[in-house]
N, C-alpha and C positions, 0 to 999 in steps of 0.2 A: 503494499499500499504506500502511497505517495506520502511525502511530508506536506502537510497542509499549513499554510501560514495565513494569518488574518491581520488586517490593519483597519480597524474601524476609524471612520472620519467623522468627527463630531462638530456640529455647527449649532447655533443657537436654536434652530427649529427641528433638527432631526439628527439622526446618526446613520452613516452608511457602512454596513458590514460587507467585507470582501473575503471570500476563500479562494485561495489559488489551488488549482488541481492540475498541475503540469502532467501528470501520469494519466489523467483521465479516469482515475479509480472510482469516483463518487457517482452515485446515481441521483443524490439529492442532499440538501443541507436545510435544516430548520433551526429557527431561533427558539431556544427554551426560555420562557420569560414568565413573570408573574404580574404582567400588566393587564393582560386580557385572556379570555378563553377562546379556543383551546390553549393551554400552556405550551404545548409543542406546536409551534407556528408564530408567525406565517413562514411560508417556505421561501428560500432564495430562489432567484432566476439564473439559469445558467446563460452566460454571454456567448452569443453565436460566434463572435470573432475570436475568443480566447478561451482557454480551459480555466475558467474562473467563474465563481457564483457570487451574486451580488443581491443585497437587500437594503433598500432605503427604509427607514423606520421612524415614523414621526414621533417627535419628543412627547412623551406623556407628561402629565402634570406633576413632574418630579424634577429635583436637581441631581439626583443619582439614580442609577439603574443597574440592578444585578442581573446577570443572564449567564446562559451556557449555549452550546451549540450541539445539535444532534447531527452527526454525519452519517449518511446512509451509503453503503458501499455497494458496488455492483455484484459482489459475491453473496449479497443478502444480509451482511452483518450491519449493525449499527453501533455507533460510539457516541456517548454523551460526555462532552468534555468542556472544560474552560477553554477560553480563546488564548492560544500560545502566542498570538501576535499582540496581546494587549497586557502590558505589565501590571495593570491595576487589578488586584485580587482582594476579595472579601472572604473572611473565614466563616465557617458554619459547621454544624454537626455532621453534615453529610460531605464535607469537604469544601475546597475553595471554589467560589464563582467568580467570573470576571465582572468588571464594574465599568460603567460609563459615567463619568462626572462632567456635568456641565459647568460653566464658569461661575455660576451663582453658588455652587456647593463649597462650603467651607467646613473643614473639620473642626471640632471643638478645640479651643486653645489649650484646655487642660491636658491634652494629649502630648503636647511637645516635651522634649527633654528625656533624660534617663529615669527609669523606674526600677531600682534594684532591691530596695528594702521596704515592702508594703506595710510591715508591721508583724504582729504575731498571728499565725495561722496554725490551728490544730485540727488534725483530721480525726474523725470518728464515725461510728455508725450506730443507728438505733434499731434494735430488733423489734420490729412491729408485728406481732402475732396475728392481729386481725387481717393484716395485708398478706401474711404468709411470706414476708421477706424482710430484709433490713434495708433501710434507707441511709445512704451516705450523707455525712454532714461536715462541711468545713466551718470552723468558727474562727472569725478574724476578729482581732482587737487592735485598736489604733495605738499609735506609739504612747508609752507611758501609762497604759491602762493596767492597774494592778489586779492580780487575781482575787476574785471575790468582791471586787468594787462594783457596786450597782450603777450600771450605765445604760443609756438608751441602747435599743437593739432594733436592727433591720433584718427581717426575716424574709428570704428570697427563694421562691420556687425556681427550679433549674439554676440554682445558685452557682455551681461550678461552670456551668455554660455562660452565665452572665459574667463571671470573672474572666474566663478565657476569651470570649468572643466580643464582649462588649466593655471590657476593662473596668468593671464595677469597683474592684478594690483600689485601682489606680485613683478613680474618681474620689472615693471615700478617703484614701490616705491623703490626697492633696488638699481635700476641703477641710479635714480635721487639722492638718498641719498649718493650713493658712488661718485657722480660727473661724472659717465660715461655718463649720460644724463643730459641736461639742465633742469631747472624747466619747467614743461609742464602740459598739460591736456589731458584727454583721454574722448572721447564720445562713450559710449557703447550702440548702437542702437540694440533694441530687435526685433526679427522677429515677424510678423504676417502674416500667410499664406505664409511662406518663399518660397514654391515651386512656388508660383505665382509671388511674387514681386522680387525675386532674379534671375528669370529666363530670363535676358535681357528684362525686362519689360520697355517699352517706358514710360509708366505712372509713375513708380517708379523712373526711372532715372530722370524725370522732377521733382518730388516731392523732391528727394534728392537735387538736384541742385539749385532748385528755392524756396524750402520752408525750408528744414532741415538744409542746410548749412547756410542760412541768420539768421534762429533762433539761431543756434549756434554761429554766429558772435556777437550777442548781449550778450550772456551769457558766451561765451568761446572765447573772442576776440583774434586774432593772429596778429603778426606783419605783415606789408605789403608783399605781394608776396605769391604765391601759395605753395611755397616750404615748407612753415611753417604748411601746412596741409597735412597729409599723410593718406591715406586710406588703410584698411586691411580686409580681409575676408578669409574664408575657404569654400572650396566646392562650393556650389551655391553662397555663400556670396562673394567668390573671383571672380567668374564670373561677379556678379553684379557690384563689384567695377571696373572691367575693362570695362564693359559696359558703366558706368557712365563716366569714363574717356574719352572713345572714342566718346561719345555723347556731353559731356560737359567738354572739355578740361581744362578749367580754374578751375575745382572743385578741383583737388588734384595735389600736386607737386611731389608725389612719391607714389608707390603702393607696399603693402606686400600681395602677393596672395599665398594662401596655398591650394594645392590639387585642383586646380580650376576645375569645371566641364565644361571644354571646349569641349562639345560634338561635333562630326562630323558625318555626314551622313554615310561616307564610312567605319569608323573605330570603331564607338560606337554603333553597332547594338543592343548590350545588354541592351542599355539605351532607345530603341525606344518606350518602353511603358510609359516612363515618359511623362506626359501630355504636357509639353512645350518643348519637344525634337526638333521639327522642328524650333521653334523660336530661341533657343539657337543655333542650328547648322547653322542657317542663319547668325546669328551675328558672330559667329566664323568663318565661311567661309569668311566673309567680312574682318575680321582681318587678315586671313592668306593669303589672295590674294592681299591685298593692296601693292602697290609698294613702297609707301613712306608714311610718316606721318610727319606733320609739327609741331606736339606739343609733342614731345617725352619727357618721364620723367624717373627718376630712378625706376627700378622695380626689386624687389627680389621675386623669386618664390621658393616654397619648395614642395616636393612630395615624397611619400613613395616608397620604392623599388618595393613593391608588389602590387601597386595600378593599377587599370585598368586606371586611369587617367594619369598615367605617359607619355604614348605615346602622348596624346594630349597636356599635359603640355609642353613636348619637342617641339612639333610643334609650339605652341604659342610662346615659348621662342625664336626659330629660326626666326620666322616671326617678332617679335618685334626687335631682334637684327638687322635684315637686314633693318628695317625701322628707325634705328638710335637710338634706345633706348639703355641706359646703363642697360641692363638686365642680371640677374644672377639667374641661376637655381641650387638649392642645393637638392640632393637626400638623404633622411634620411632612415635609415635601419628599417623601420616600415611600418605601413599601413595607413588606412584612419581613423584617430581617433584623439581625443582631445590631448591625451598625446604625440602622434607624432608630432603634431603641436606645443605643449608647448616646446618640446625638441629642437626646432630649433629656438626658440625666441633669445637665446643667443648662437652664436654671431650674427645671420643673421638679425633679427629685429633690434636688438641694433645697429649693423653697418649701416643699411639703415637710421635709425634716425640720427645717427651721421653725416653721409654724407649729409643729407637734411638739418640738422640744424646747422652745424658748421659754 
């Protein structure tokens, strides 16, 4: 098979992808993207004058876009790959993706410089019998935090992934070192079968409220009052945090929910194949139809401009606001990915923690 090279040409209004196929091995090329459905497509067009494939793609309502390429070979094989002609890559659970950045995109300033000493990190796991498994936990403490000292606590679903792909601990370390945030701890909860436990699971909610949080209170004590314990999560992890709050209101004093998977029967038909779609939509329906809620907490939500989740995040925001929550929704010019979530930490996560812990 030939070596395929790509050189996207970015302008203010679009991007043009090019795939060279000097040996003529390819039978087709598709763009793999999360801007529109179907995800695999649109197809490239082969140039009649040269052995190359070309696709002009109109700029969506974003400042950056992650993508991959599907290469179809004449021998019937297919390859899903990042773009070797594009040096810009974004990390993720399933590997790197290529990135297009338009001129308006600027990474957050706090990313600059070296980051060698994030503070104290201890690894452990909690044996959760009702789940039939153990959940990994990383416990981070800011510089100067003494063992046993009561400090504010941030609890993150998909926590190790937040740290690796969104640089959460870098953000917390720099903001505590600057004095923008007080000395604190963060509990990074790792997922096991996240599609099951994060999908409005009554069993997981009970485990988090009655087993994980009491365990944390021993090793990461907080001052009195639920406001010193803030929960965060993205996608299904954000849904799970809202579910725990509504089921066990004393668990958290504030929530940071990113691109929550708040599926609804009527508007999210594209998600109906998800195994726990009905369980999620039933829970979200209860949130949307409740006339009041006696335990509101501050909630900050973020979502990308091109996400299919944007409509249901807006609906949840409106419902919580009507129920007396101090809730704020910020829309970021990006999609459903770790870098998009990272880019909203400052100021929005920082501001929520300041409001909760001041």
